[in-house]
NULO-433788 format. One record per residue (C-alpha): x, y, z; chain; residue in one letter. Coordinates in Angstrom, 1 decimal, m for minus. Layout:
<atoms>
<atom <X; Y; Z>; A; A>
...
</atoms>
This chain:
<atoms>
<atom <87.1; 91.0; 90.8>; A; M>
<atom <85.4; 91.0; 94.5>; A; D>
<atom <87.3; 89.9; 97.5>; A; L>
<atom <86.0; 88.8; 100.6>; A; K>
<atom <88.2; 88.1; 103.9>; A; I>
<atom <86.9; 85.7; 105.5>; A; I>
<atom <89.5; 85.2; 108.3>; A; K>
<atom <92.3; 87.0; 109.0>; A; K>
<atom <94.5; 87.3; 112.2>; A; D>
<atom <98.0; 88.0; 113.0>; A; E>
<atom <99.4; 85.2; 111.0>; A; E>
<atom <96.9; 83.7; 108.8>; A; E>
<atom <94.5; 85.0; 106.1>; A; L>
<atom <91.5; 83.5; 104.0>; A; H>
<atom <90.2; 85.2; 101.2>; A; M>
<atom <87.5; 84.1; 98.8>; A; E>
<atom <87.8; 85.5; 95.0>; A; F>
<atom <84.9; 85.6; 93.6>; A; E>
<atom <85.0; 85.0; 89.7>; A; G>
<atom <88.5; 83.9; 89.5>; A; E>
<atom <90.0; 80.8; 88.3>; A; S>
<atom <93.7; 78.9; 88.7>; A; H>
<atom <95.6; 81.3; 86.2>; A; T>
<atom <95.8; 84.3; 88.8>; A; L>
<atom <95.5; 82.2; 91.7>; A; L>
<atom <98.3; 79.8; 91.2>; A; N>
<atom <100.5; 83.1; 89.9>; A; L>
<atom <99.9; 84.6; 93.3>; A; L>
<atom <100.7; 81.2; 95.5>; A; R>
<atom <103.5; 80.6; 93.3>; A; T>
<atom <105.1; 84.5; 94.0>; A; E>
<atom <103.9; 84.0; 97.8>; A; L>
<atom <105.6; 80.7; 98.4>; A; L>
<atom <108.9; 82.3; 97.1>; A; K>
<atom <108.7; 84.3; 100.6>; A; D>
<atom <110.4; 82.6; 103.0>; A; E>
<atom <108.1; 84.2; 105.8>; A; R>
<atom <105.1; 82.3; 103.9>; A; V>
<atom <104.5; 79.0; 106.0>; A; M>
<atom <101.7; 78.3; 103.3>; A; Y>
<atom <99.9; 79.3; 100.5>; A; A>
<atom <97.0; 77.3; 98.9>; A; T>
<atom <93.7; 77.6; 97.1>; A; Y>
<atom <90.9; 75.2; 97.0>; A; D>
<atom <87.9; 75.1; 94.5>; A; T>
<atom <85.0; 72.5; 95.5>; A; K>
<atom <83.7; 72.9; 91.7>; A; F>
<atom <85.8; 74.7; 89.1>; A; T>
<atom <82.9; 76.2; 87.4>; A; I>
<atom <80.5; 77.2; 90.3>; A; M>
<atom <82.3; 77.6; 93.1>; A; D>
<atom <85.0; 80.9; 94.6>; A; N>
<atom <87.9; 79.9; 95.6>; A; P>
<atom <89.4; 80.0; 98.9>; A; I>
<atom <93.0; 81.4; 99.1>; A; F>
<atom <94.6; 80.8; 102.2>; A; K>
<atom <97.6; 82.4; 103.6>; A; L>
<atom <100.0; 81.5; 106.9>; A; R>
<atom <102.8; 83.3; 107.5>; A; T>
<atom <105.9; 83.2; 110.2>; A; R>
<atom <104.1; 86.2; 112.5>; A; G>
<atom <104.0; 88.6; 109.6>; A; E>
<atom <101.2; 90.7; 109.0>; A; D>
<atom <99.2; 88.1; 106.1>; A; P>
<atom <97.7; 91.4; 104.8>; A; L>
<atom <101.2; 93.1; 104.2>; A; E>
<atom <102.6; 90.1; 102.8>; A; I>
<atom <99.8; 89.6; 99.8>; A; M>
<atom <100.2; 93.0; 99.0>; A; K>
<atom <104.2; 92.9; 98.9>; A; Q>
<atom <103.4; 89.9; 96.4>; A; A>
<atom <101.0; 91.5; 94.3>; A; A>
<atom <103.4; 94.2; 93.8>; A; S>
<atom <105.9; 91.9; 92.9>; A; R>
<atom <103.9; 90.1; 90.2>; A; I>
<atom <102.7; 93.8; 88.9>; A; T>
<atom <106.3; 94.6; 88.4>; A; A>
<atom <107.0; 91.6; 86.7>; A; Q>
<atom <103.9; 92.5; 84.3>; A; C>
<atom <105.2; 95.7; 84.0>; A; D>
<atom <108.6; 94.5; 83.2>; A; E>
<atom <107.4; 92.1; 80.5>; A; F>
<atom <105.3; 94.6; 78.5>; A; L>
<atom <108.4; 97.0; 78.4>; A; Q>
<atom <110.3; 94.2; 76.5>; A; C>
<atom <107.4; 93.4; 74.6>; A; Y>
<atom <107.2; 96.7; 73.3>; A; N>
<atom <110.6; 96.9; 72.6>; A; A>
<atom <110.9; 93.8; 70.4>; A; A>
<atom <107.8; 95.0; 68.3>; A; L>
<atom <109.8; 97.8; 67.7>; A; G>
</atoms>
């Protein structure tokens, strides 16, 4: 996965996700929207197969890069927890 920051200021971040689909971006959007510091989190892909989606995040006066990093950490923790439960269920 390649990421490119297209726009970044104190409250807003636009990132291009090369080669990614709805799976990761929808998960990230959902996690970000749980955070009360986030005004909006959305992404747009004009042509699903041929286009690189642009993710847009706007915060309430917080550093959007830090909020994005915290959301990614929470997702990672959820995946780790799932893996532990899955391995325990397998015995």
